[in-house]
C-alpha positions in Angstrom: 36.9 -23.9 54.4 38.7 -21.2 55.6 41.4 -21.9 58.2 44.0 -19.6 59.9 46.9 -21.4 61.7 49.4 -19.4 64.2 52.5 -20.7 65.1 56.0 -19.3 66.7 54.7 -18.5 70.3 56.7 -19.7 73.2 58.1 -18.3 76.5 61.0 -15.8 75.8 62.9 -13.6 78.4 62.3 -9.7 78.3 64.3 -8.1 75.5 64.0 -10.9 73.6 62.4 -11.8 70.0 59.9 -14.1 68.4 58.4 -14.3 65.2 54.8 -15.4 64.7 53.4 -16.7 61.6 50.1 -17.5 60.4 48.9 -19.6 57.4 45.7 -19.2 55.5 44.1 -21.9 53.5 40.9 -21.9 51.8 40.7 -18.3 50.5 42.7 -16.0 47.9 45.2 -14.7 50.3 46.3 -11.4 48.5 42.3 -10.4 48.6 42.6 -10.2 52.5 43.6 -7.8 54.8 45.4 -9.5 57.7 46.0 -8.3 61.1 47.3 -9.5 64.7 45.4 -9.2 67.7 46.3 -10.1 71.1 44.2 -10.9 74.5 45.9 -10.8 78.0 43.6 -12.6 80.7 41.0 -10.2 82.1 41.8 -7.8 79.0 39.8 -6.9 76.0 41.1 -8.1 72.8 43.4 -5.5 71.1 44.6 -4.8 67.7 48.1 -4.9 67.7 49.1 -4.5 63.8 47.5 -4.7 60.6 48.6 -5.3 57.0 46.3 -4.2 53.9 45.8 -6.9 51.1 47.7 -7.0 48.0 51.5 -6.4 48.3 50.7 -5.2 51.9 52.8 -2.2 51.5 50.4 -0.1 54.0 50.8 -1.1 57.5 49.7 0.0 61.1 50.3 -0.8 64.6 49.0 0.0 68.2 51.1 2.4 70.2 52.1 0.1 72.5 54.2 -2.0 70.2 54.9 0.6 67.3 58.7 0.6 66.9 59.4 -3.1 68.4 56.9 -5.3 66.2 56.8 -5.7 62.1 54.0 -7.1 60.4 54.7 -8.5 56.9 53.1 -10.9 54.5 54.4 -13.5 52.1 52.0 -13.8 49.3 53.3 -16.8 47.6 53.3 -18.5 51.1 49.8 -17.5 52.1 51.5 -16.6 55.2 51.5 -13.2 57.4 54.1 -12.6 60.2 54.5 -10.7 63.1 58.2 -10.1 64.0 58.4 -9.2 67.7 61.4 -7.5 68.9 62.4 -6.0 72.5 59.6 -7.9 74.1 58.3 -6.7 77.3 56.1 -8.6 80.3 53.2 -6.7 78.9 53.1 -8.1 75.7 52.4 -11.6 77.4 49.1 -12.4 75.8 47.5 -15.1 73.3 48.1 -13.7 70.1 45.3 -14.0 67.1 45.5 -14.0 63.4 42.7 -12.4 61.6 41.7 -12.3 58.1 39.1 -9.9 56.6 37.8 -10.2 53.1 37.1 -7.4 50.9 34.5 -4.9 51.7 34.3 -6.6 55.3 32.0 -9.2 54.2 33.6 -11.8 56.6 36.3 -12.3 59.2 38.5 -15.0 60.1 40.2 -15.9 63.0 42.9 -18.4 64.1 43.2 -20.4 67.1 45.8 -18.4 68.8 49.2 -18.9 70.0 50.6 -18.0 73.6 53.6 -15.5 74.2 54.6 -15.5 77.3 57.3 -13.0 78.3 59.0 -13.6 81.6 62.6 -13.6 83.4 
């Protein structure tokens, strides 16, 4: 059974920082391309960051978070991270971890973690 468990969400003030974690079990972690998505109320779920399988040397970001967020992975811990700096109220959303198996054969999702940016 493949499981993705996010953690690290919470309430922060504008300009603050959070680091989200996603621990993966039930699959060879290094084979998985990982991504972070978010969904705000009334909006479509959107991709915010992606890191490729393997050593994760290739990453990509949504324009809205580029320069503020950093995705990384620790293959020894089967964990992907999202470091979020200079948070803005518009970053408020439920953040989901996603794993994509080789050749896009299967997708796996975590349960989500709430991030709220408010004064």
